[in-house]
Structures are given as C-alpha cells and as structure tokens.
C-alpha atoms as a printed R data frame, in Angstrom:
    type eleno elety resid chain resno       x       y       z
1   ATOM     1    CA   MET     A     1 116.574 105.353 138.013
2   ATOM     2    CA   SER     A     2 113.412 104.856 140.089
3   ATOM     3    CA   LEU     A     3 110.769 107.543 139.962
4   ATOM     4    CA   PRO     A     4 111.169 108.699 143.614
5   ATOM     5    CA   LEU     A     5 114.967 108.832 143.143
6   ATOM     6    CA   ALA     A     6 114.504 110.762 139.844
7   ATOM     7    CA   ARG     A     7 112.291 113.299 141.684
8   ATOM     8    CA   HIS     A     8 114.920 113.838 144.342
9   ATOM     9    CA   ALA     A     9 117.691 114.172 141.740
10  ATOM    10    CA   THR     A    10 115.610 116.645 139.802
11  ATOM    11    CA   ALA     A    11 114.934 118.706 142.983
12  ATOM    12    CA   ALA     A    12 118.600 118.621 143.860
13  ATOM    13    CA   LEU     A    13 119.585 119.843 140.459
14  ATOM    14    CA   ALA     A    14 116.960 122.638 140.637
15  ATOM    15    CA   VAL     A    15 118.330 123.769 144.008
16  ATOM    16    CA   LEU     A    16 121.911 123.641 142.751
17  ATOM    17    CA   GLY     A    17 120.961 125.511 139.612
18  ATOM    18    CA   GLY     A    18 119.093 128.146 141.604
19  ATOM    19    CA   TRP     A    19 121.949 128.617 144.024
20  ATOM    20    CA   ALA     A    20 124.503 129.073 141.150
21  ATOM    21    CA   SER     A    21 122.128 131.514 139.359
22  ATOM    22    CA   ALA     A    22 121.644 133.510 142.581
23  ATOM    23    CA   ARG     A    23 125.483 133.659 143.131
24  ATOM    24    CA   LEU     A    24 125.915 135.122 139.617
25  ATOM    25    CA   ALA     A    25 123.038 137.610 140.041
26  ATOM    26    CA   SER     A    26 124.297 138.783 143.417
27  ATOM    27    CA   ARG     A    27 127.421 140.137 141.619
28  ATOM    28    CA   ARG     A    28 125.025 142.760 140.223
29  ATOM    29    CA   THR     A    29 126.744 142.732 136.810
30  ATOM    30    CA   VAL     A    30 125.324 141.231 133.633
31  ATOM    31    CA   GLY     A    31 127.483 138.675 131.828
32  ATOM    32    CA   ALA     A    32 127.770 138.595 127.958
33  ATOM    33    CA   SER     A    33 125.663 135.393 127.566
34  ATOM    34    CA   GLU     A    34 122.969 136.664 129.920
35  ATOM    35    CA   GLU     A    35 122.828 139.927 128.030
36  ATOM    36    CA   ARG     A    36 122.514 138.103 124.722
37  ATOM    37    CA   VAL     A    37 119.595 136.095 126.019
38  ATOM    38    CA   PHE     A    38 117.893 139.187 127.452
39  ATOM    39    CA   ARG     A    39 118.363 141.275 124.316
40  ATOM    40    CA   SER     A    40 116.972 138.465 122.116
41  ATOM    41    CA   ALA     A    41 113.696 138.532 124.147
42  ATOM    42    CA   ASN     A    42 113.566 142.309 124.745
43  ATOM    43    CA   GLY     A    43 114.254 143.034 121.046
44  ATOM    44    CA   ALA     A    44 111.335 140.914 119.789
45  ATOM    45    CA   PRO     A    45 108.670 142.729 117.692
46  ATOM    46    CA   GLU     A    46 106.440 145.362 119.253
47  ATOM    47    CA   GLN     A    47 103.176 143.569 118.225
48  ATOM    48    CA   LEU     A    48 103.374 141.087 121.112
49  ATOM    49    CA   PRO     A    49 102.393 143.136 124.267
50  ATOM    50    CA   LEU     A    50  98.795 141.841 124.704
51  ATOM    51    CA   PRO     A    51  99.548 138.105 124.185
52  ATOM    52    CA   VAL     A    52 102.673 138.522 126.311
53  ATOM    53    CA   TRP     A    53 100.770 140.208 129.147
54  ATOM    54    CA   ALA     A    54  98.264 137.359 129.123
55  ATOM    55    CA   VAL     A    55 100.980 134.766 129.424
56  ATOM    56    CA   MET     A    56 102.730 136.643 132.224
57  ATOM    57    CA   GLN     A    57  99.536 136.306 134.384
58  ATOM    58    CA   SER     A    58 100.396 132.600 134.752
59  ATOM    59    CA   GLY     A    59 103.053 133.801 137.147
60  ATOM    60    CA   SER     A    60 100.970 136.125 139.266
61  ATOM    61    CA   LEU     A    61  99.759 135.402 142.786
62  ATOM    62    CA   ALA     A    62  96.209 135.400 141.454
63  ATOM    63    CA   ALA     A    63  97.160 132.504 139.166
64  ATOM    64    CA   VAL     A    64  97.880 130.432 142.205
65  ATOM    65    CA   PHE     A    65  94.257 130.712 143.329
66  ATOM    66    CA   VAL     A    66  92.813 130.292 139.858
67  ATOM    67    CA   VAL     A    67  94.773 127.095 139.261
68  ATOM    68    CA   SER     A    68  93.948 125.750 142.760
69  ATOM    69    CA   ALA     A    69  90.274 126.418 142.178
70  ATOM    70    CA   TRP     A    70  90.469 124.629 138.871
71  ATOM    71    CA   GLN     A    71  92.299 121.642 140.465
72  ATOM    72    CA   GLY     A    72  89.802 121.381 143.355
73  ATOM    73    CA   ARG     A    73  86.718 120.807 141.271
74  ATOM    74    CA   SER     A    74  86.356 117.226 142.584
75  ATOM    75    CA   ALA     A    75  86.562 115.988 146.184
76  ATOM    76    CA   GLU     A    76  89.651 113.814 145.547
77  ATOM    77    CA   ASP     A    77  91.533 116.696 144.012
78  ATOM    78    CA   ARG     A    78  90.912 119.131 146.859
79  ATOM    79    CA   ARG     A    79  93.927 117.986 148.809
80  ATOM    80    CA   HIS     A    80  96.102 118.435 145.709
81  ATOM    81    CA   ALA     A    81  94.629 121.910 145.212
82  ATOM    82    CA   ALA     A    82  95.455 122.823 148.816
83  ATOM    83    CA   VAL     A    83  99.093 121.770 148.230
84  ATOM    84    CA   THR     A    84  99.217 123.906 145.103
85  ATOM    85    CA   THR     A    85  97.850 126.875 147.013
86  ATOM    86    CA   LEU     A    86 100.327 126.518 149.821
87  ATOM    87    CA   VAL     A    87 103.407 125.847 147.591
88  ATOM    88    CA   GLY     A    88 102.478 128.508 145.103
89  ATOM    89    CA   THR     A    89 101.912 131.168 147.766
90  ATOM    90    CA   GLY     A    90 104.970 130.087 149.585
91  ATOM    91    CA   VAL     A    91 107.132 130.414 146.425
92  ATOM    92    CA   TRP     A    92 105.605 133.856 145.771
93  ATOM    93    CA   ALA     A    93 106.422 134.996 149.300
94  ATOM    94    CA   GLY     A    94 109.848 133.304 149.312
95  ATOM    95    CA   VAL     A    95 110.890 135.234 146.132
96  ATOM    96    CA   LYS     A    96 109.874 138.472 147.868
97  ATOM    97    CA   LEU     A    97 112.212 137.555 150.778
98  ATOM    98    CA   LEU     A    98 115.044 136.490 148.481
99  ATOM    99    CA   LYS     A    99 115.176 139.618 146.312
100 ATOM   100    CA   PRO     A   100 116.753 141.876 148.944
101 ATOM   101    CA   LEU     A   101 119.342 139.158 149.868
102 ATOM   102    CA   ILE     A   102 120.494 138.934 146.243
103 ATOM   103    CA   GLY     A   103 120.037 142.668 145.467
104 ATOM   104    CA   ARG     A   104 119.792 142.397 141.701
105 ATOM   105    CA   GLY     A   105 118.024 145.356 140.037
106 ATOM   106    CA   ARG     A   106 115.741 145.441 136.968
107 ATOM   107    CA   PRO     A   107 117.384 145.275 133.562
108 ATOM   108    CA   GLU     A   108 117.385 148.998 132.923
109 ATOM   109    CA   GLN     A   109 119.488 149.481 136.069
110 ATOM   110    CA   HIS     A   110 122.236 147.371 134.474
111 ATOM   111    CA   LEU     A   111 121.914 147.712 130.722
112 ATOM   112    CA   GLU     A   112 121.641 150.529 128.200
113 ATOM   113    CA   GLY     A   113 118.792 150.644 125.652
114 ATOM   114    CA   VAL     A   114 116.313 148.389 127.521
115 ATOM   115    CA   ARG     A   115 112.788 148.530 126.003
116 ATOM   116    CA   VAL     A   116 110.366 148.780 128.908
117 ATOM   117    CA   ARG     A   117 106.952 147.804 127.664
118 ATOM   118    CA   GLY     A   118 103.959 148.721 129.792
119 ATOM   119    CA   HIS     A   119 104.331 150.245 133.235
120 ATOM   120    CA   PRO     A   120 107.941 150.369 134.423
121 ATOM   121    CA   GLN     A   121 108.420 147.899 137.258
122 ATOM   122    CA   SER     A   122 109.841 148.954 140.609
123 ATOM   123    CA   GLY     A   123 111.946 147.166 143.150
124 ATOM   124    CA   LEU     A   124 114.434 144.417 142.488
125 ATOM   125    CA   GLY     A   125 114.272 142.055 139.538
126 ATOM   126    CA   TYR     A   126 115.914 138.829 140.575
127 ATOM   127    CA   PRO     A   127 114.621 136.277 141.152
128 ATOM   128    CA   SER     A   128 111.565 136.669 138.972
129 ATOM   129    CA   GLY     A   129 108.458 136.065 140.948
130 ATOM   130    CA   HIS     A   130 106.436 135.496 137.796
131 ATOM   131    CA   ALA     A   131 108.833 132.923 136.492
132 ATOM   132    CA   ALA     A   132 109.033 131.190 139.849
133 ATOM   133    CA   VAL     A   133 105.317 130.985 140.448
134 ATOM   134    CA   SER     A   134 104.573 129.904 136.839
135 ATOM   135    CA   LEU     A   135 107.125 127.041 137.128
136 ATOM   136    CA   THR     A   136 105.790 126.071 140.521
137 ATOM   137    CA   LEU     A   137 102.240 125.888 139.185
138 ATOM   138    CA   ALA     A   138 103.381 123.890 136.152
139 ATOM   139    CA   LEU     A   139 104.957 121.305 138.368
140 ATOM   140    CA   THR     A   140 102.347 121.151 141.103
141 ATOM   141    CA   SER     A   141  99.173 121.369 139.014
142 ATOM   142    CA   THR     A   142 100.107 118.739 136.459
143 ATOM   143    CA   ARG     A   143 101.285 115.977 138.803
144 ATOM   144    CA   GLY     A   144  99.707 112.771 137.618
145 ATOM   145    CA   ARG     A   145  98.326 114.469 134.456
146 ATOM   146    CA   PRO     A   146  99.104 113.239 130.879
147 ATOM   147    CA   PRO     A   147 102.549 114.062 129.589
148 ATOM   148    CA   ALA     A   148 101.201 116.491 126.973
149 ATOM   149    CA   GLU     A   149  99.524 118.599 129.688
150 ATOM   150    CA   ARG     A   150 102.761 118.591 131.751
151 ATOM   151    CA   ALA     A   151 104.786 119.622 128.751
152 ATOM   152    CA   GLY     A   152 102.335 122.393 127.876
153 ATOM   153    CA   ALA     A   153 102.453 123.774 131.388
154 ATOM   154    CA   LEU     A   154 106.211 123.702 131.408
155 ATOM   155    CA   LEU     A   155 106.277 125.457 128.044
156 ATOM   156    CA   LEU     A   156 103.993 128.162 129.437
157 ATOM   157    CA   ALA     A   157 106.392 128.555 132.399
158 ATOM   158    CA   GLY     A   158 109.318 128.990 130.022
159 ATOM   159    CA   VAL     A   159 107.348 131.570 127.919
160 ATOM   160    CA   THR     A   160 106.533 133.402 131.155
161 ATOM   161    CA   GLY     A   161 110.180 133.889 131.919
162 ATOM   162    CA   TRP     A   162 110.831 134.983 128.285
163 ATOM   163    CA   ALA     A   163 107.837 137.415 128.535
164 ATOM   164    CA   ARG     A   164 109.356 139.150 131.626
165 ATOM   165    CA   MET     A   165 112.495 139.797 129.571
166 ATOM   166    CA   TYR     A   166 110.389 140.974 126.572
167 ATOM   167    CA   VAL     A   167 108.689 143.662 128.691
168 ATOM   168    CA   GLY     A   168 111.997 144.688 130.266
169 ATOM   169    CA   ALA     A   169 111.017 143.631 133.773
C-alpha cells in the first residue's frame, strides 16, 4: 500500500473507530469489558499521582502551544508548528462540542467505587479531551521525525488515556 493511501486508510479507520466508540458511549451504560479496562487503571497503586499528573498535561490545551513553540524553533518548521496549533486547538474545541451530543458522564456517575484522585472533575467525560489532544499532538508533531520519536509520542498519548482512567476522570 502506498504511503498516501495508507494515511487515508488509517484516517478512515480512526474515524470509523471513533464513530463506533461514540455510539457505545452515547448509550450511557458501561459494558463489562469497558469496566474491566477502567478498573485495571483506576485500581493501580496510590503512589502514582504526581507522575500521572505530569503525563496528563500532554493532553492539555497548554500542551498544544508548548509543542508548537518547540516545533517552530526553525524557519522551515514554523508552518508545521502553525498546523499543529490549528489542529490541536481544533481538536480541543471539537471535543468540547461533541461531549453534549454524546452525553456520557464521568466514571463515578456510572460505576460504584471509583477512586477519584485529585480534584473531582465536572461536566461530561466522553470523549476525553486530554486523550484526544495528546494523540493529535503525537501525530502532528512527529510527522517526518524518526520512528523512535513517533513511537514515544504515541506511547505518551496512550499513557495519557490510561492516566485519565487512573485519576477517575
């Protein structure tokens, strides 16, 4: 498969996966496998809050601007940094618009015995803005970078999603 075709196929799979996930979440019930995944993260040892908090920042709106500034250090990378800023901010805002359409609450609204670490979160929980922004930054900021950097950024995005479950958000 050629690289441009592979990119389109990957994007199509991501959209399809996101649509299917949103359909399940809009039912506002938690399935058994979803609960198992959540509980495995939420039940992790208590000693992790500070490192987990640091990782979660990779999915914040502030991270969009930090990553874009890092990207735009040279003149040829400024265009790429602008794209990262626009896409990252757009994903952050888009998640805010999607949450009411899906209507899925935070874990403690759906499950008993959720450990909420740190300040309790308010509002709706799905889709996760932190997870979406972190994945967006991993994909946009590592374009053309060595495979190890790309893999590290994608791993960080996955850990960000896990961290949101760990803190009960």
